[in-house]
VEXZAKOL-623695 format. One line per 2 residues: their letters; for each residue x, y, z of N, C-alpha, C. Coordinates in steps of 0.1 Angstrom, whole numbers. Each point is the difference from the previous one (the first is absolute). Last residue first. Example, Ala and Ser with C-alpha at 12.3 -4.5 7.8 and 13.67 -1.06 7.14 Angstrom:
2
sa) 128 -22 71 9 11 0 -8 11 8; 3 -57 -1 -9 12 0 9 12 0
END
This chain:
137
xx) -488 866 -83 13 -8 3 8 8 9; -40 19 -15 -3 -11 9 13 -8 3
xx) 1 36 -32 -1 5 14 -2 -12 10; 0 -10 -46 14 4 4 0 5 15
xx) -41 -11 -20 7 -12 2 14 4 5; -28 35 -13 -4 -6 12 7 -12 3
xx) 9 20 -41 5 9 11 -4 -6 14; -18 -21 -39 15 -2 1 6 8 12
xx) -45 7 -11 2 -13 6 14 -3 3; -10 39 -24 -4 1 15 2 -13 7
xx) 6 0 -46 11 8 6 -3 1 15; -33 -19 -27 11 -9 2 12 6 7
xx) -36 27 -12 -4 -9 11 11 -10 3; 5 27 -38 1 8 12 -3 -8 13
xx) -8 -20 -41 15 0 2 3 9 12; -44 -2 -16 3 -12 7 15 -1 3
xx) -13 36 -26 -7 1 14 3 -12 8; 14 0 -45 9 8 8 -6 2 14
xx) -25 -22 -33 10 -9 6 10 8 8; -33 24 -23 -6 -9 10 10 -9 7
xx) 14 28 -36 -2 7 12 -6 -9 11; 28 -26 -38 -9 11 -1 -3 6 14
xx) 48 -23 -15 -13 -3 5 -10 12 -1; 49 -3 -9 -8 -5 -12 -15 -2 5
xx) 33 12 32 0 11 -11 -9 -4 -11; 11 -30 37 -12 9 2 -1 11 -11
xx) 32 -39 12 -8 0 -13 -11 9 1; 28 -4 37 9 3 -11 -8 0 -14
xx) -21 -12 41 2 15 -1 9 3 -11; -9 -45 11 -12 6 -6 2 15 -2
xx) 33 -25 22 0 -3 -15 -12 6 -6; 2 4 46 11 8 -6 1 -2 -15
xx) -31 -25 26 -4 14 -1 11 9 -7; 9 -46 8 -11 1 -10 -4 15 -1
xx) 32 -10 32 5 -2 -13 -10 2 -11; -14 1 45 8 12 -4 6 -1 -14
xx) -23 -37 18 -10 11 -3 8 12 -5; 25 -36 15 -6 -3 -13 -10 11 -4
xx) 20 4 43 10 2 -11 -6 -3 -14; -26 -9 38 1 14 -2 10 3 -11
xx) -5 -44 12 -12 4 -7 1 15 -2; 34 -19 26 1 -4 -14 -12 4 -8
xx) -1 10 46 10 8 -7 2 -4 -15; -29 -26 27 -5 13 -2 9 9 -7
xx) 15 -42 13 -9 -2 -11 -6 14 -3; 27 -1 37 8 -2 -12 -9 -2 -12
xx) -20 2 41 6 13 -3 8 -1 -13; -18 -40 17 -11 9 -5 6 13 -4
xx) 30 -29 21 -4 -5 -14 -11 8 -6; 12 9 45 11 4 -9 -3 -4 -15
xx) -29 -14 34 -2 14 -3 11 5 -9; 3 -44 15 -11 2 -10 -2 14 -3
xx) 32 -9 32 4 -5 -13 -11 1 -10; -11 11 44 10 10 -6 5 -5 -13
xx) -27 -30 23 -8 12 -5 9 11 -5; 20 -37 20 -6 -5 -13 -9 12 -5
xx) 21 7 41 10 -1 -11 -6 -4 -13; -28 1 38 4 14 -4 10 -1 -11
xx) -11 -40 19 -12 5 -7 3 14 -5; 32 -20 28 0 -7 -13 -11 5 -9
xx) 1 17 44 12 5 -8 0 -7 -14; -31 -15 31 -4 13 -5 11 6 -8
xx) 8 -41 21 -10 -2 -10 -4 14 -6; 29 1 36 7 -6 -11 -10 -2 -12
xx) -17 14 42 7 11 -7 7 -5 -13; -21 -32 28 -10 9 -7 7 11 -8
xx) 27 -28 26 -6 -8 -11 -10 9 -8; 18 17 40 11 -1 -11 -6 -7 -12
xx) -26 2 38 0 13 -7 10 0 -11; -2 -39 27 -12 2 -8 0 13 -7
xx) 35 -8 29 1 -9 -11 -12 2 -9; 0 24 40 10 5 -9 1 -8 -13
xx) -26 -16 36 -7 11 -7 9 6 -11; 18 -32 29 -10 -6 -9 -7 10 -9
xx) 30 15 34 7 -7 -11 -9 -6 -10; -19 18 39 5 11 -9 8 -6 -12
xx) -14 -29 34 -12 5 -8 4 11 -10; 33 -17 29 -3 -10 -10 -13 4 -8
xx) 12 28 36 11 0 -11 -3 -10 -10; -28 0 37 -2 12 -8 10 1 -11
xx) 4 -35 31 -11 -2 -8 -3 12 -9; 34 5 31 4 -10 -10 -12 -3 -9
xx) -7 28 37 8 7 -10 4 -10 -11; -24 -17 36 -8 8 -8 8 7 -11
xx) 24 -25 31 -8 -9 -8 -9 8 -9; 24 24 32 9 -5 -11 -7 -9 -9
xx) -23 16 37 2 10 -9 9 -4 -11; -8 -30 35 -12 2 -8 2 11 -11
xx) 35 -7 31 -1 -12 -9 -12 2 -9; 6 31 34 9 2 -11 0 -11 -10
xx) -26 -3 39 -6 10 -9 10 2 -12; 15 -29 33 -12 -6 -7 -6 10 -10
xx) 34 15 29 6 -9 -10 -11 -6 -8; -14 26 36 6 8 -10 6 -8 -12
xx) -16 -22 39 -11 5 -8 5 9 -12; 32 -17 30 -6 -11 -7 -11 5 -9
xx) 19 31 30 9 -3 -11 -5 -11 -9; -24 9 40 -2 10 -10 9 -1 -12
xx) 7 -30 35 -14 -3 -6 -3 11 -11; 39 5 25 2 -11 -8 -13 -3 -7
xx) 0 33 33 7 4 -12 2 -11 -10; -18 -11 41 -9 8 -7 6 5 -13
xx) 28 -23 29 -10 -9 -6 -10 7 -8; 32 25 24 6 -6 -11 -10 -10 -7
xx) -13 20 40 1 10 -11 6 -6 -13; -1 -27 38 -13 2 -5 -1 10 -11
xx) 41 -7 22 -3 -11 -8 -14 1 -6; 12 32 32 7 2 -13 -2 -11 -10
xx) -17 -5 44 -7 10 -7 6 3 -14; 23 -30 28 -13 -6 -4 -8 10 -8
xx) 39 15 21 4 -9 -11 -13 -6 -6; -5 24 40 4 9 -11 3 -8 -13
xx) -8 -25 39 -12 7 -4 3 9 -12; 37 -20 20 -8 -10 -7 -13 6 -5
xx) 27 26 28 6 -1 -13 -8 -10 -9; -13 4 45 -3 12 -8 6 0 -14
xx) 10 -36 29 -15 0 -3 -3 12 -8; 43 -3 17 -2 -9 -11 -14 -1 -4
xx) 10 27 37 6 6 -12 -2 -10 -12; -12 -16 42 -10 10 -4 5 7 -13
xx) 29 -31 19 -12 -7 -5 -10 10 -5; 38 17 22 4 -6 -14 -12 -7 -6
xx) -5 16 44 1 11 -9 3 -5 -14; 0 -32 33 -14 5 -2 0 11 -10
xx) 41 -17 15 -6 -9 -10 -14 4 -3; 23 25 32 6 2 -13 -6 -9 -11
xx) -13 -6 45 -5 13 -5 5 3 -14; 16 -39 23 -14 -2 -4 -6 13 -6
xx) 43 2 18 0 -8 -13 -14 -2 -5; 4 21 41 5 9 -11 1 -8 -13
xx) -12 -23 39 -11 9 -4 5 9 -12; 31 -29 19 -10 -8 -7 -11 9 -5
xx) 33 19 27 5 -2 -13 -10 -9 -8; -11 8 44 0 12 -7 5 -2 -14
xx) 1 -36 29 -14 4 -3 0 12 -8; 41 -14 16 -5 -10 -10 -14 4 -4
x) 21 21 34 3 6 -12 -4 -9 -11
END
């Protein structure tokens, strides 16, 4: 019986040893899969880092462009403001000139009764000019 029990123990140990070998092979394959995944993950992280660096450089480029455009727009706004002021002064001067012409024509029309016919024709022209000035305003 010693021999039989020794063989049974040896058989059980052989089965356990084969089972351990099979489990070791399965674990080794899974570790290989994990290593491949780790390499792919490393590549993905590297790509992500490159994308982040590109994004940062793009953002800094956009900021620089925005500052340059802001300066250009500010200069144009100042120039437009100066032109608007100048245009306002020109318009005011034109209105003042129109007022003086209107006053001159109006005062000329009051004295028209004593004027001869030739002067009445120029008075009619003055009336037309006066009407045109009023429409223009």
